[in-house]
N, C-alpha and C positions, 0 to 999 in steps of 0.2 A: 513334824517338820513344817515350817511356815514358808509358803510360796509367795514371793514378791513379784508382782507383774510390773515390768517397766514399759510404759506406754510408748508406742512408736511416734516418730516425729509428726506423722500426718494425722494422728488421732485427735478427736475433739477433746478439749479439757473437760473433765467431769463436771466442773462448775457451770459449764454452758449447756449441759444436757437437761432437757425438760424433766422436772421432778416427777416421780411416779404418781404422786397423788393428784397432780394436774393432768398427767397423760391419761389416766384411767377414770377421770371424772367425766361422766357422760355429758353434762351440760357444757363443761369447758371444751370437751371434744367437739361438740356440735357447733360451738362458736368459733373455735380456732383450729378445728380439725387436726387433732393430734399435735397441738402446740405449734410445731414448725411445718405443718402440712406435709410436704413431700419428703421430709427428712430433716430440714432446717439447717443442716450443716454437713460437712464431710464426716461421715462415719468411717471406720477403718476401710480403706479403699478395697481391699480384697477380702475382708472378713477373716475367717479362719480357714477358708477353703483353699488350701495350697497343695493338696495331694496331687500326684501325677494323674490319677484317675479322673479327678475333677477337672484338671486343666485340659485333659484330652477331650472330655465331654464338651467343654466350652469351645475348644477349637473346632470340633465337629459342627457346632451351631453356626460357625462362621464360614464353613466351606460350602459356599453356595455358588451357583453358576455365574460365570463372568458375564458382564454386559459388554457385548462386542461393539466396535466402531463408535465409541464414545470419545468425543474430543473435549479437551479442557477449555473452558471459557477463559480467554486470556485476561478478561477484566477481573476474574476471581480465581486466578490460578494459584495464588499464595497470599499469605498474610505475614505479619512480622513476628510470627511465633511458629514453632514446629508443629507438625501434625501429630496428634495424639496417637500413641501406640494402639494398634487395632485390637490386640487382646485386651488391653486395659479398658478401652472404650466399649468392648463387647461384654464386659462383666460388671460395669459400673453404670447402672441405668436407673431412671425413674420410669415406672410403668404401673401406675396406681391400680389399674384393673387386676394386676397380679400380686399386689401387696405393697406395703409401705417401706420396704427395705431397698437398698441399692443393689444387692446381689439378687436381682430379679430375673436373671437370664434363664435360670432353670425352670421357674414357673411359667415363663413366657413361652416355652416350647409347646405348651398346650394349645396355643392359638391356632385355630384351623384356617389355613390360608388358601386351600384348594378352591377352585371355582369362585374366586373373589369378584364381587360386583361392587361398583361405585355408582350410586344414584345421584345424578345432578338434576336438581329440580327447583321449583319455586318461581320467582319472577324472571323467567328467561324465555326467549323465543324458541329455543331448540333444546327442550329437556331431553335427557338421554340417560340410559343406564349403560355404563361402560364395563366390559370385562377388563380385568387388570392387564391382560395381554393387549387389548385394544389401546389402552392408554400408553403402554410402552411403545407401541408401533405408530400410533397416530401423531404423537408429539415428539419432535426430535430431542433426543436425550443429550445432556452435556454434564460434565463434571464441574462442580464449584467447591472451592475450599473456603469454608466459612468458620468464623469464630462462633462458639456456642457458649452462652452464658446462662447458668441456672440461677433462679431466684435465691437459691440457698448459698450463693456466693462461691461456687466453684465453676470452673470453665474448662473447655477443651477446644481443639481445632479439628474439624472433621471434613473429609472429602466426600461430599454428597454427589450422587448421580440422579438426575431427574430433569424436570422441565419447568420453566417459569409459569406461575399461576396465571399470568396474563394470557397464555396460550389457551387455557381452558375458558377464560372469559370470552375470548374472541370466538371460540367454537360454539358456545351456548348462547351468546348475545343476551346479556341481562337487559331487562326493560328499564325505562327511566325511573320506575318506582323502586327498583332494587337499590338499597342504600347500604346493606350489610350482607355478609355471608356467614353461614353457620356450618361448621364441620362437626360431624358426628362420628364417634369411634365405635368399633365393634363392641358389642356387649351381649353376653349370655351368662347369666348368673351361675350356670353349671360349669362354665369354663373360666370366665373372668371373675373370679370370686373375690378379688380385692383383699384388703387387710382383714385378718381373721378377728373381727370385732363384732360384738353382739348387735350393734345398731346399724350394720351395713345396709339394711333395707331402707334406712332413712337418707342415705346419700343420694345425690341427684344423678344416678346413672340413667342413660349412658353418658360417658364423658363427652362434653361438647366444648367447642371453642369458637371464637368469632373474630371477624375483622370488619372494618369499614371497606367499602368497595375500592376506595382510593388506595388503601393499604394493600389490598389483594392485587391491585393492578401495578403496584410498584415493582421496579426492576429486580429487587432483591427477593421478593416473595417467591417461594419455590416449593414444588411438590417433589419429594424424594421417592424414588423407587429402588435406589441402591446406595451403597456406601463402600469405600475402599475398592471400587471397580467391580463389585459384584452385587447381586440382588440383596435387598435389605434382610438382615437377620430378624427374627421375630422380636428380640429384645429391643431392637431399634425402631419398632413400629411397622413391621412388614404388613402388607406389601406396599402401602402408600401412606406417607406421613407429610405433614406440613413442616416447612423449615423457614423460620422468620428470624434471621440472625440479629436484628436490632432489638428484638424483644426477648424477655426472659423465656426460658425453655418450655415452661408449662403451656405457653400459647401454641406450641407446635403439636397439634393433635396427632396421635398415632393411630395406625390401623383404621384409616378413614373408610367408612362405608356410605357416607352421604354428604353431599355438598349442596346446601340450600341457599338461594338468594332471596333475601327477605327485606321488608321495608322498615323494620324497627330493630333496634339493637337487641341481639339475642342474649338470653341468659347463658352463662358459661359456667363450667363446673366449679373452679376454685373461686371465681368471683361471687357465685351464689353462696358458697359455704362461708367464706371469710372475706367479705368485700373490703374490710379495713386493711387487709394485708395483700390481697391479690386483685388489683383493679383490672378493668376490662382492657385498658390500653397496654399496660405492662411493658412499657419501653424501658430498656436498661438505662438507669439513671443513678450515677454514683453520688449525687447530692441529695437523693431522696432515700433515707434509710428505711429498711423494713422495720416494723414496730419492735422487733426483738434483736436485730443485728444491723450492723453497718453494711452498706453496699459500695463503700468507697474503694474497697479492695476485693480481690477474688483469689481463690486457690486454683492455680492453673495446673492441670494434670496433663502431662505430655509424654513422659518416658515409659520405660518398661514396667512390667507388672509389679516389681518390688521396689520401685523408686518413689520418692516423695513428691509432693506438689511444691509449686513455687508461688509465693505470694506476690501479686502484681497489682498495680492500680487498675481500677475499672474505668473504661472509656465511655463517655456519653454515647448513647445509642449503640453501645458495644463497638464503637469505632466506625460506624456506618452513617454518621451524621450527614455527610455530603449527599447521600442518596435519599434520606428520609426526613431530615429535619424540616424541610418545607411542608411536610404533611401536618405539622403540629404547631405552626406559627399562629399566635393569638391574633 
């Protein structure tokens, strides 16, 4: 008996999938890092994990303590798209430290978040190491609904809870020599094992990202400690992640353990690996295609776990040009 598989409407056409001979060629991998880096396109949104047992396990990862007394920022209370279903957002993630697939939520549960510390150092007058509870108490928390645009041309709308990065800048007082900031994510090769490939030791761990000081000070730049009204699940980058809605998602470092103010542009993970595909700035730009796919449109994921995406036009700066375009005038 021959089984014929009918692809779902949201699955990538096979002609667009990176050929196996390219995917597993070591030299090609080190130059383009698995062809499309973090996945390169929408894979089946839920994979094949639809069992009741799996769904219950996923839901358990999202049942975290509510964050009390958080008000919605009226300037960022809504956008012109619906908020993405929480279950779907919780099971469709990039978190390269735990592998290269989208169904990363299970592996991410190995992340140890107890007694979390965030070191803020470098060219600042008031260096300090914060306990995560200190951060949540010191800086007034608010909810912001932001568009999220992945470099792989899919998108969501997510309700983050956190505080503006400018609040941390004010607390630590960078010196005049500080021109950039570097974010470093948690890394322990025994825990954050990454994709199961033979050359993993060659990758530039830990994951790092960076901004110019002016970008970090922008009104939109945000540290998230929660989402959907509760603490961040591990697959979303618990307990602290960067949210930069006008940039592609890979700029938002997850599970941050160190924030360093520096005088020179820092090396960052994807820009180090594939500078021709992932530049340091990484602003959402529909007129600048990725070398292997267009950025003019995106696949917007919003509804329940078994519904498909909607193809929509991509907006310059992901729709936030009024806030950030002035940062990039020539």
